[in-house]
C-alpha positions in Angstrom: -29.7 154.9 49.0 -27.8 152.1 47.1 -26.4 149.2 49.1 -22.9 148.1 48.4 -21.8 144.7 49.7 -18.0 143.9 49.7 -16.9 140.3 50.2 -13.4 140.3 51.7 -11.5 142.9 53.8 -8.3 142.9 51.9 -6.5 146.1 50.7 -8.8 146.7 47.7 -12.0 146.0 49.7 -10.9 148.3 52.5 -9.9 151.1 50.1 -13.1 151.1 48.1 -15.1 151.0 51.3 -13.4 154.2 52.4 -14.4 155.9 49.1 -18.1 154.8 49.4 -18.2 155.8 53.1 -17.7 159.4 52.1 -20.6 159.3 49.5 -24.0 159.9 51.0 -25.7 158.0 48.1 -24.4 154.7 49.2 -24.4 152.4 52.2 -21.4 150.1 52.3 -20.7 147.0 54.3 -17.7 144.6 54.2 -18.3 141.0 54.9 -15.2 139.2 56.2 -15.0 135.5 56.7 -12.5 135.6 59.5 -13.1 136.9 63.1 -10.5 139.7 62.5 -8.2 141.1 59.9 -4.9 139.3 59.8 -2.2 141.9 59.8 0.9 139.8 59.2 2.9 142.1 61.5 6.4 142.9 60.3 6.1 142.2 56.6 6.4 144.9 54.0 4.8 146.1 50.8 5.9 148.6 48.2 3.5 151.3 46.9 4.3 153.1 43.7 3.3 156.7 42.9 0.0 155.7 41.2 -1.4 154.2 44.5 0.1 156.9 46.8 -1.8 159.6 44.8 -5.0 157.7 45.4 -4.3 156.9 49.0 -3.6 160.6 49.7 -7.2 161.4 48.7 -8.3 159.7 51.9 -5.6 161.1 54.1 -2.6 158.7 53.8 -0.3 161.7 53.6 -1.2 162.4 57.3 0.3 159.1 58.4 3.3 159.6 60.6 6.4 159.9 58.3 8.3 157.6 60.7 6.0 154.8 59.6 7.0 155.2 55.9 10.2 154.8 53.9 10.8 156.6 50.6 13.6 154.9 48.7 15.7 156.9 46.3 16.8 154.1 44.0 16.6 150.4 43.3 20.1 148.9 43.4 20.5 145.8 41.2 23.0 143.1 42.4 24.2 139.8 40.9 24.0 137.2 43.6 26.8 134.9 42.2 29.4 137.6 41.8 28.1 139.6 44.8 28.6 142.8 42.9 26.3 145.7 42.0 25.1 145.8 38.4 23.5 149.3 38.3 20.8 151.4 39.9 17.5 152.8 38.9 16.4 156.2 40.2 12.8 155.6 41.1 12.6 159.0 42.8 12.6 160.6 39.4 8.9 159.7 39.3 8.2 161.4 42.6 6.5 164.7 43.3 6.5 166.7 46.5 3.5 164.9 48.0 3.5 161.7 46.1 6.5 159.5 46.6 7.4 155.8 46.1 6.8 154.3 49.5 7.7 151.1 51.4 6.0 150.3 54.8 4.6 147.5 56.9 1.5 146.0 55.3 -0.1 146.1 58.7 0.3 149.9 58.9 -1.5 150.3 55.6 -4.3 147.9 56.6 -4.7 149.6 60.0 -4.9 153.0 58.4 -7.7 151.8 56.0 -9.5 149.9 58.7 -9.5 152.7 61.3 -11.0 155.2 58.9 -14.0 153.0 58.5 -15.1 152.9 62.1 -16.6 150.0 63.9 -19.8 149.2 62.0 -18.8 148.8 58.3 -16.9 145.5 58.7 -18.9 142.5 59.6 -16.7 139.6 60.7 -17.4 135.9 60.7 -19.4 136.1 57.5 -18.5 133.4 55.1 -20.2 133.7 51.7 -22.0 130.5 50.6 -24.4 131.6 47.8 -24.7 134.5 45.3 -27.9 134.9 43.3 -28.6 137.8 40.9 -32.3 138.7 40.3 -33.7 141.8 38.5 -30.8 144.1 39.5 -31.0 142.9 43.1 -28.3 140.6 44.4 -29.1 138.1 47.1 -26.3 136.9 49.3 -26.3 134.0 51.7 -23.6 133.6 54.4 -22.9 131.0 57.0 -25.8 130.3 59.5 -28.1 131.1 56.6 -27.6 134.9 57.1 -29.1 136.7 54.1 -28.3 140.1 52.6 -29.8 142.0 49.6 -27.6 144.5 47.8 -27.5 146.7 44.7 -23.8 146.2 43.9 -21.6 143.3 44.9 -17.8 143.8 45.0 -15.8 140.6 45.4 -12.3 141.3 46.9 -11.5 138.1 48.7 -8.1 137.4 47.2 -6.4 135.0 44.8 -8.4 132.0 46.2 -11.6 133.9 45.9 -14.7 132.0 47.0 -16.9 134.7 45.7 -15.4 134.2 42.2 -15.8 130.5 42.5 -19.5 130.9 43.3 -20.3 133.1 40.4 -18.2 131.2 37.9 -19.3 127.7 39.0 -15.7 126.9 40.0 -14.5 127.3 36.4 -11.8 129.9 37.2 -9.0 128.8 39.6 -5.5 130.2 40.2 -2.4 128.4 38.9 0.7 127.4 40.8 3.6 129.5 39.5 6.2 126.8 40.2 7.8 129.1 42.8 8.0 129.5 46.5 8.0 132.9 48.3 10.1 133.3 51.3 9.3 136.2 53.6 11.2 137.4 56.7 12.9 140.2 58.5 16.6 140.9 59.1 18.3 143.4 61.5 19.9 146.2 59.6 23.2 145.7 61.3 23.5 142.3 59.5 23.3 144.0 56.1 26.7 145.0 54.7 27.8 146.5 51.4 24.4 147.9 50.5 22.9 151.4 50.5 20.3 151.4 53.2 18.5 154.4 51.6 17.6 152.2 48.6 15.8 149.0 47.7 18.2 146.2 47.0 17.3 143.7 44.3 19.5 140.6 44.0 19.3 138.5 40.8 20.3 134.8 40.7 19.9 131.4 39.1 16.2 130.6 39.5 15.9 132.9 42.4 15.8 136.6 43.3 15.3 138.5 46.5 14.6 142.0 47.7 15.7 143.9 50.8 14.3 147.2 51.9 13.5 149.3 55.1 10.0 149.3 56.4 10.0 152.7 58.0 12.4 155.5 59.2 12.8 154.0 62.7 16.0 152.0 62.1 14.1 148.8 62.6 14.5 145.5 60.7 14.6 145.3 56.9 12.0 143.4 54.9 13.2 140.3 53.0 11.2 138.7 50.2 12.6 136.1 47.9 11.1 134.1 45.0 12.6 130.6 44.4 11.7 128.4 41.4 10.4 125.3 43.0 8.1 122.4 42.0 5.5 121.0 44.3 3.4 117.8 44.0 -0.4 118.0 44.0 -0.4 116.5 47.5 2.0 119.2 48.8 -0.1 121.9 47.3 -3.2 120.6 49.0 -1.4 120.5 52.3 -1.1 124.2 53.1 0.0 123.5 56.7 3.2 122.0 55.2 4.6 125.5 54.5 4.4 126.5 58.1 6.3 123.4 59.4 9.9 123.9 60.5 11.3 121.0 58.5 9.9 122.5 55.2 11.2 126.0 56.1 14.6 124.6 56.9 14.7 122.7 53.6 14.0 125.9 51.7 16.8 127.7 53.7 19.1 124.8 52.8 18.4 125.4 49.1 19.4 129.1 49.6 22.8 128.3 51.1 24.6 129.2 47.9 22.1 131.9 46.9 22.1 134.2 49.9 25.1 135.3 52.0 25.4 133.7 55.4 25.2 137.1 57.1 21.7 137.4 55.7 20.4 133.8 55.8 21.7 133.1 59.3 20.1 136.2 60.8 16.7 136.0 59.0 13.8 135.6 61.4 10.0 135.7 61.4 10.3 133.4 58.3 7.2 132.3 56.3 7.1 130.3 53.1 4.2 129.9 50.8 3.6 128.8 47.2 3.0 131.5 44.6 -0.3 131.3 42.8 -1.2 133.5 39.9 -4.2 134.0 37.7 -4.3 132.3 34.3 -7.8 133.3 33.1 -10.1 136.2 33.6 -13.8 136.1 34.4 -16.4 138.8 33.4 -19.2 138.8 36.0 -22.8 139.8 35.3 -24.1 143.3 35.8 -23.6 144.9 39.2 -21.2 142.2 40.3 -17.5 143.1 40.2 -14.1 141.6 41.0 -11.3 143.7 42.3 -7.7 143.1 43.6 -6.3 139.6 43.4 -9.8 138.3 42.9 -9.8 140.1 39.5 -6.3 139.0 38.6 -3.2 137.9 40.6 0.2 138.8 39.1 3.6 137.1 39.5 5.3 138.9 42.4 8.2 140.4 40.4 7.0 144.0 39.5 5.9 145.1 43.1 2.5 146.1 41.8 0.1 143.8 43.8 -1.0 146.3 46.4 -0.8 149.3 44.1 -3.0 147.6 41.4 -5.5 146.6 44.1 -5.8 150.2 45.1 -5.9 151.5 41.5 -8.5 149.0 40.4 -10.7 149.8 43.4 -10.5 153.5 42.6 -11.5 152.8 39.0 -14.4 150.6 40.1 -15.7 153.3 42.5 -15.6 155.9 39.7 -17.4 153.4 37.4 -20.2 152.7 39.9 -20.9 156.3 41.0 -20.8 157.6 37.5 -23.0 154.8 36.0 -20.3 153.7 33.6 -20.1 150.1 32.3 -16.5 149.9 31.1 -14.7 148.9 34.3 -13.8 145.3 33.2 -12.5 146.3 29.7 -10.4 149.3 31.0 -9.0 147.3 33.9 -8.2 144.4 31.6 -5.9 146.6 29.5 -3.8 147.6 32.6 -3.8 144.0 33.9 -2.5 142.6 30.7 0.3 145.2 30.7 1.3 144.5 34.3 1.1 140.8 33.9 3.3 140.7 30.8 5.9 142.9 32.5 5.8 140.8 35.7 6.5 137.7 33.7 9.3 139.4 31.8 10.9 140.6 35.0 10.8 137.2 36.6 12.3 135.6 33.5 15.1 138.2 33.4 15.7 138.0 37.2 16.1 134.2 37.2 18.4 133.6 34.2 21.0 130.8 34.4 23.0 131.0 31.2 26.2 133.0 31.9 26.3 134.5 28.3 22.7 135.6 28.5 23.3 137.0 32.0 26.2 139.0 30.7 24.1 140.6 28.0 21.2 141.1 30.5 23.5 143.1 32.8 24.7 145.2 29.9 21.2 145.9 28.9 20.1 146.8 32.4 23.0 149.3 32.7 21.8 151.0 29.5 18.0 150.8 30.2 18.1 152.3 33.7 19.5 155.5 32.2 17.2 155.6 29.1 14.5 158.1 29.9 12.3 157.2 27.0 12.4 153.5 28.0 11.7 154.3 31.7 8.8 156.6 30.8 7.3 153.7 28.8 8.1 150.7 31.0 7.5 152.3 34.4 5.9 155.7 33.7 2.8 154.1 32.2 2.4 152.2 35.4 3.4 154.7 38.1 1.4 157.6 36.6 -2.4 157.5 36.7 
């Protein structure tokens, strides 16, 4: 029986552990540095059809429908004019049992964790050393706890310690010159938008998204991305982003970018700097990176969670079928998603009125162009 060690209990690590759990030829263990999985209760994620199809293989379609929301469209708005530009019918990519889905991140994590049972996740295990020797991989954790495995999967996020260890600290994420603002807002404070859809607001150096998290008439999810420069000292002081004065300073900058009915009623607010990957790292045989540890995208294509799941599925297939093309195949998809994420953020944050005028005209045409949509979204949403 082959031993699989997974470093990090994020979405990709939890998903691939679920796949290995059902295969009698493998023994899988997740090593998580924290004493529990942080759920970030209340915040949302979007899952496109490509990841829903894969999640359904492990029973996601049995999750209570009240816990999920299936939007019909994405409505595009211009912040400055407070007017709708156009809408994109994302339900065109849906099938009967595979629909674009929004939900609380905590619900997805709970679903993945509960299916694993009590013994697969080992908490309070902080990786300190990785050594590869004759197809065996030797891992050392805090308190000098040692593990030998046949395959190592590193899924510990954008600030991956596992990746730092195997790359000798040569590969580090890059600050994207932007701040993310997360929060929740009561639906009764949202006016002039279709609550059956995702609402995407485009502005000068800023965009934000609103969407329901379930079918329970609860709060909407708010996520905004603001162009913002930080000093090296500020970036090194992560506690800064949790402090009330910093959060208030960000809210002050949004006074002319978000309507008072939204900004004044936003609660459960968190701010954090956006880091993305700049370089890729190809590990040695039997060591793999997945999720944000493989590559972290700018958050403007709503593919972070979906690509973590898709990449984990590809890696599982690669290992059980003794293939050796995971890195090269994943790289192709990563490059495509990354380029489209960067293009989206550029288009969302335009400041020149003339360029914005032509962007809006282009959006109105493109959202109705089936050939374009099949290429731009279809290649991502369909496995």
